[in-house]
C-alpha positions in Angstrom: -29.0 24.7 46.3 -27.7 21.7 44.4 -26.7 22.2 40.8 -27.2 19.3 38.5 -24.6 19.4 35.7 -26.0 19.3 32.2 -24.8 16.5 30.0 -23.8 17.8 26.6 -25.4 16.0 23.6 -22.9 14.7 21.1 -22.5 16.8 18.0 -24.7 15.7 15.1 -23.0 13.7 12.4 -21.5 15.8 9.6 -23.8 16.2 6.6 -23.0 16.6 3.0 -21.3 14.4 0.3 -17.5 14.8 0.5 -16.2 11.9 -1.5 -14.6 14.0 -4.2 -13.0 16.6 -1.9 -9.6 15.0 -1.5 -7.7 12.1 -3.1 -7.6 9.7 -0.1 -11.4 9.6 0.1 -12.3 7.7 -3.1 -9.1 5.7 -3.5 -9.0 4.4 0.1 -12.6 3.4 -0.2 -12.1 1.7 -3.5 -9.0 0.0 -2.4 -10.6 -1.3 0.8 -13.7 -2.5 -1.1 -11.6 -4.2 -3.7 -9.4 -5.9 -1.1 -12.5 -7.0 0.8 -13.9 -8.6 -2.4 -10.6 -10.0 -3.7 -11.1 -13.4 -2.1 -14.5 -13.7 -3.7 -13.0 -12.8 -7.1 -10.3 -15.4 -6.6 -12.9 -18.0 -5.7 -14.9 -17.2 -8.9 -11.8 -17.5 -11.0 -10.9 -20.8 -9.3 -14.4 -22.1 -10.0 -14.2 -21.2 -13.7 -17.0 -18.7 -13.5 -14.9 -15.9 -15.0 -13.7 -17.7 -18.1 -12.2 -15.8 -21.0 -10.6 -13.2 -18.8 -7.5 -11.4 -20.1 -5.9 -11.9 -16.7 -6.7 -15.1 -14.8 -5.3 -17.1 -11.9 -1.9 -16.0 -10.5 -1.5 -13.3 -13.2 -4.7 -11.6 -12.2 -3.7 -11.9 -8.5 -0.2 -10.5 -9.0 -1.4 -7.6 -11.3 -4.4 -6.6 -9.3 -2.8 -6.6 -5.8 0.1 -4.5 -7.1 -1.3 -2.3 -9.9 -4.9 -2.3 -8.6 -5.1 -2.3 -4.8 -1.6 -0.9 -3.9 -1.5 1.7 -6.6 -4.9 3.0 -5.5 -3.6 3.5 -2.0 -0.4 5.1 -3.2 -2.3 7.6 -5.4 -4.8 8.4 -2.6 -1.9 9.1 -0.2 0.1 11.2 -2.7 -2.8 13.3 -3.7 -3.5 14.0 0.0 0.1 14.6 1.1 0.9 16.5 -2.1 -1.6 19.2 -1.3 0.0 19.6 2.1 3.5 19.6 0.7 2.8 22.1 -2.0 0.0 24.2 -0.7 -1.7 23.7 -4.0 -4.7 21.6 -4.9 -4.4 18.1 -6.2 -7.3 16.7 -8.3 -10.7 17.1 -6.7 -14.3 17.1 -7.9 -14.9 15.9 -11.5 -11.2 15.3 -12.2 -10.9 13.1 -9.2 -14.1 11.3 -10.0 -12.8 10.6 -13.6 -9.5 9.2 -12.2 -11.5 6.9 -9.9 -13.7 5.8 -12.8 -10.6 5.0 -14.8 -9.3 2.9 -12.0 -12.6 1.0 -11.8 -12.5 0.5 -15.5 -9.1 -1.1 -15.2 -10.4 -3.6 -12.7 -13.3 -4.6 -14.9 -11.3 -4.8 -18.2 -8.8 -7.3 -16.9 -11.7 -9.7 -16.4 -12.8 -9.4 -20.1 -11.1 -10.7 -23.2 -10.1 -7.2 -24.3 -6.5 -7.3 -23.4 -5.3 -4.2 -25.3 -8.0 -2.0 -23.9 -7.2 -3.3 -20.4 -3.5 -2.5 -20.9 -4.1 1.0 -22.2 -6.5 1.9 -19.4 -4.3 0.4 -16.6 -1.2 2.2 -17.9 -3.1 5.5 -18.3 -4.1 5.6 -14.7 -0.6 6.1 -13.1 0.3 8.4 -16.0 -2.7 10.7 -15.3 -2.1 10.5 -11.6 1.5 11.6 -12.1 0.2 14.6 -14.1 -2.3 15.5 -11.4 0.3 15.3 -8.7 2.9 17.1 -10.8 0.7 20.1 -11.4 0.5 20.7 -7.6 4.2 20.0 -6.8 5.5 22.1 -9.7 3.1 25.0 -9.1 4.2 25.0 -5.4 7.9 24.5 -6.4 8.0 21.6 -4.0 11.2 20.1 -5.5 11.9 17.8 -2.6 9.0 15.6 -3.7 9.4 15.7 -7.5 10.7 12.2 -7.4 7.2 10.9 -6.5 6.1 12.0 -10.0 9.0 9.9 -11.4 7.9 7.0 -9.2 4.3 7.1 -10.7 5.8 7.3 -14.2 8.0 4.3 -13.4 5.1 2.3 -12.1 3.3 3.1 -15.4 6.4 1.8 -17.2 6.5 -1.4 -15.1 2.9 -2.0 -15.8 3.4 -1.3 -19.5 6.3 -3.8 -19.5 4.0 -6.5 -17.9 1.2 -5.9 -20.5 3.6 -5.7 -23.5 5.1 -9.1 -22.4 1.7 -10.7 -21.9 0.5 -9.4 -25.3 3.6 -10.7 -27.1 5.1 -7.3 -27.9 8.2 -8.1 -25.8 9.9 -11.4 -25.2 10.6 -11.1 -21.4 9.7 -13.1 -18.3 6.2 -12.0 -17.1 7.7 -11.7 -13.7 9.9 -8.7 -14.8 7.2 -6.0 -14.8 5.7 -7.2 -11.5 9.1 -7.4 -9.8 10.1 -3.9 -10.9 6.7 -2.6 -9.6 7.2 -4.3 -6.3 10.7 -2.8 -6.0 9.2 0.7 -6.7 6.5 0.3 -4.1 9.2 -0.9 -1.6 11.1 2.3 -2.3 8.0 4.4 -1.7 7.3 2.7 1.6 10.9 3.1 2.7 10.8 6.8 1.9 7.5 7.5 3.5 8.2 5.4 6.6 11.5 7.2 7.1 9.7 10.5 7.1 6.7 9.7 9.3 7.5 6.8 11.6 10.0 8.6 13.9 7.8 11.7 14.0 4.6 9.6 14.7 6.5 7.6 17.3 7.8 10.6 19.2 4.5 12.5 19.0 2.3 9.5 19.9 4.6 8.0 22.6 6.2 10.8 24.7 9.8 9.9 25.6 10.1 7.2 22.9 13.3 8.7 21.6 13.0 7.5 18.0 16.0 8.8 16.0 17.4 8.8 12.5 21.0 8.6 11.3 21.7 10.3 8.0 24.2 7.8 6.7 22.0 4.9 7.7 19.1 6.6 5.9 21.2 6.9 2.8 22.2 3.3 3.0 18.7 2.0 3.6 17.2 3.9 0.6 20.2 3.4 -1.6 20.2 -0.4 -1.1 16.6 -0.5 -2.2 17.5 1.4 -5.4 20.4 -1.0 -5.9 18.0 -3.9 -5.6 15.8 -2.3 -8.2 18.7 -1.8 -10.5 19.8 -5.4 -10.0 16.4 -6.6 -11.0 16.3 -4.3 -14.0 19.7 -5.5 -15.1 18.9 -9.1 -14.5 22.0 -9.7 -12.3 22.8 -13.2 -11.2 21.1 -14.5 -8.1 24.2 -14.4 -5.9 24.7 -10.7 -6.6 21.1 -9.9 -6.1 21.1 -11.9 -2.8 24.1 -9.9 -1.6 22.3 -6.6 -2.2 19.2 -7.9 -0.5 21.1 -9.0 2.6 22.8 -5.6 2.8 19.4 -3.9 2.5 17.9 -6.2 5.2 20.6 -5.2 7.7 20.2 -1.5 6.9 16.4 -1.6 7.3 16.6 -3.7 10.5 19.0 -1.2 12.0 16.8 1.7 10.9 13.7 0.2 12.5 15.7 -0.4 15.8 16.5 3.3 16.0 12.7 4.1 15.8 12.2 2.2 19.2 9.3 -0.1 18.2 9.3 -1.8 21.6 8.1 1.5 23.2 5.0 1.8 21.1 2.8 -1.0 22.5 0.4 1.4 24.1 -0.5 3.3 20.9 -2.0 1.1 18.2 -1.9 3.8 15.5 1.9 3.8 15.9 2.7 0.1 16.6 0.9 -1.1 13.5 3.3 1.0 11.4 6.3 -0.5 13.2 4.9 -4.0 12.8 4.3 -3.4 9.1 7.8 -2.0 8.6 9.3 -5.1 10.3 8.1 -7.1 7.3 10.5 -5.2 5.1 13.8 -6.6 6.4 12.1 -10.0 6.6 11.1 -9.7 3.0 14.7 -8.8 2.0 16.2 -11.8 3.9 13.6 -14.1 2.2 14.4 -12.5 -1.1 18.1 -13.3 -0.6 17.2 -16.9 0.2 15.0 -17.2 -2.9 17.7 -15.8 -5.1 20.1 -18.5 -3.8 17.5 -21.2 -4.5 16.9 -22.0 -0.8 13.2 -21.3 -0.7 10.2 -20.3 -2.9 10.2 -16.8 -4.3 6.5 -16.5 -3.4 7.3 -16.4 0.3 9.5 -13.3 -0.2 6.9 -11.7 -2.4 4.1 -12.3 0.2 6.2 -11.0 3.1 6.3 -7.7 1.1 2.7 -7.7 -0.2 0.6 -9.4 2.4 2.8 -8.2 5.3 4.5 -4.9 4.6 2.1 -3.5 2.0 -1.0 -4.9 3.7 -0.3 -3.7 7.2 1.3 -0.4 6.2 -1.5 0.6 3.9 -4.1 -0.3 6.5 -2.2 1.7 9.2 -1.8 4.7 7.0 -5.4 4.5 5.7 -6.6 4.5 9.3 -4.5 7.4 10.3 -5.2 9.5 7.2 -8.9 8.9 7.4 -9.1 9.9 11.0 -6.8 13.0 10.7 -8.3 14.3 7.5 -11.9 13.8 8.4 -11.6 15.7 11.8 -11.7 12.6 14.0 -9.5 11.7 17.0 -6.1 10.2 16.2 -6.8 7.2 18.3 -7.4 3.6 17.2 -10.5 1.9 18.5 -11.1 -1.8 19.0 -12.3 -2.3 15.4 -9.1 -0.7 14.1 -7.0 -3.0 16.4 -9.1 -6.0 15.2 -8.3 -5.1 11.5 -4.6 -4.8 12.4 -4.6 -8.2 14.0 -6.4 -9.8 11.0 -4.0 -8.4 8.4 -0.9 -9.4 10.5 -2.3 -12.9 11.1 -3.0 -13.2 7.4 0.6 -12.3 6.5 2.0 -14.7 9.1 -0.1 -17.6 7.8 0.9 -16.9 4.2 4.6 -16.8 4.9 5.5 -18.9 7.9 3.2 -21.9 7.5 4.5 -22.8 3.9 8.0 -22.1 5.2 7.8 -24.6 8.2 5.0 -26.9 7.1 4.9 -27.1 3.2 2.1 -29.8 3.4 -0.2 -27.2 4.8 0.4 -24.6 2.2 -3.0 -24.7 0.5 -5.1 -24.4 3.7 -2.7 -21.6 4.8 -3.3 -19.7 1.6 -7.1 -20.0 1.9 -7.1 -19.0 5.5 -4.7 -16.1 4.9 -6.8 -14.8 2.0 -9.9 -14.9 4.1 -8.3 -13.1 7.0 -6.7 -10.4 4.8 -10.0 -9.7 3.1 -11.7 -9.6 6.5 -9.3 -6.9 7.7 -10.4 -4.6 4.8 -14.1 -5.5 5.3 -13.7 -4.1 8.8 -12.0 -0.9 7.4 -14.6 -0.4 4.7 -17.5 -0.9 7.1 -16.1 1.5 9.7 -14.7 4.2 7.5 -17.0 4.4 4.5 -19.3 6.9 6.2 -16.4 9.1 7.1 -14.9 9.0 3.6 -18.1 10.0 1.8 -19.2 12.6 4.3 -17.7 16.1 4.7 -15.3 16.6 7.6 -16.7 16.4 11.1 -15.0 19.6 12.0 -16.2 21.6 9.0 -12.7 22.1 7.6 -12.0 21.7 3.9 -10.6 18.4 2.6 
């Protein structure tokens, strides 16, 4: 008698609304949606259809990509990781929804004439996020990660500096607050990457042999803090350039020890290595800019479009899969999004560097590709982010 094997039906999709169950859910969705729409907002501003805005043009772009998009991803990640680190809950439910609403209010207010209200709301967001994270870490006595509370407070300070300068309270270059914020985000990325990239590489690529050297780790992180201190102190360009070159060498050596060349078969891993490679490049470009050899915007976009864009997308993919009970395996849409964000960064940095006459079309194409990467993410992951976990677990 021949037995015909039965084909198991796939499990039904998870039901129930889970958006407020853990920090990554609303903030990854909001960040992706905002990134997807950013090129449209930029076009509206360019066309003069958002006249009277408190922040407009390059000021809006710099503020919103750093203190809007990037800060949302950082908070979503820290609320999620903070619960794992401490064993205590980070904001969920109504508290998480209120923080998300505060973030949205910040994005709206910068497009109105109400500058003081925009400043207060935008500075309040990282302050309250620090409080929410701090409650979990302190209750769980997770001292190793207390410095993340300090980082959120420092980001609030950098943003307060930006707004106080813009509102005429302080007489400082507008660039100061943004540069300090970028340095802080660079430090966060360096810390998180050092913790997770070797582990993800060895777990995802058997035999990869990714390693860490304690003294090199100290040099890599210390050099970023030294660069932050140089920017805060307003050191001369030559001194800042020297620090940036030292940091670039340390981070390049660090990446080499993580064996990026062995990760080609695992997209969830290689995107993180590709993102991290933009950090030493940013630092070298930063040194060149400090010496007056090239525009500072190239260094800034190597960090923002390249390192931040690709690392956030890679971590948002991995977190969304792991914390919604789905396989830790990138599909073709994930890979397409990774390719789009890396292509956007390459266009924004390398075309103006080698062919300055093509800068404007490169910027337009880069913005479209960068937004498209997050359109793909939002489209693919929105259902997972607002539904409960597929495996029925909390979170």
